C-alpha positions in Angstrom: 82.6 0.2 50.9 84.1 3.6 51.4 86.5 5.0 48.7 89.7 5.5 50.7 90.9 8.1 48.2 87.7 10.0 48.9 88.5 9.7 52.6 92.0 11.2 52.0 90.5 14.1 50.0 87.9 14.7 52.7 90.7 15.0 55.3 92.7 17.4 53.2 89.5 19.5 52.8 88.8 19.4 56.5 85.6 17.4 56.2 85.7 15.7 59.6 82.2 14.2 59.4 83.0 12.5 56.1 86.4 11.1 57.1 84.9 9.8 60.4 82.2 8.0 58.5 84.7 6.6 56.1 87.0 5.4 58.8 84.2 3.5 60.5 83.0 2.1 57.1 86.5 1.1 55.9 87.2 -0.9 59.0 84.6 -3.4 57.8 86.8 -4.1 54.8 90.3 -4.0 56.2 91.3 -7.2 54.5 91.4 -5.1 51.3 93.8 -2.7 52.8 97.6 -2.6 53.1 98.9 -3.1 56.7 99.9 0.6 56.9 96.5 1.9 55.9 94.8 -0.6 58.3 97.0 0.6 61.1 96.3 4.3 60.4 92.6 3.7 60.2 92.7 1.8 63.5 94.5 4.6 65.2 92.1 7.1 63.9 89.1 5.0 65.0 90.7 4.5 68.5 91.8 8.1 69.0 89.1 10.0 67.2 89.8 12.4 64.3 92.1 15.2 65.4 94.4 17.5 63.5 97.3 15.2 64.3 95.5 12.2 62.9 94.6 14.3 59.8 98.3 14.9 59.2 99.0 11.2 59.6 96.3 10.4 57.0 97.5 13.0 54.5 101.0 11.4 54.7 99.6 7.9 54.4 99.9 5.7 51.3 96.3 5.0 50.3 97.2 2.3 47.8 94.7 -0.5 48.5 96.2 -3.0 46.1 
């Protein structure tokens, strides 16, 4: 399972390949996510990773509890 915090850091560092991998991996475990995180990840998966999506992710609450 991808570390969502790692995904967030990867976005902030501009590591598109890593966040793209993480988004696809995380979607296999969405039951462990908050609804907001699940929605953000779904939108990223559906739209592809763009600068707009990066900003959405950076502003997202990545609490998975």
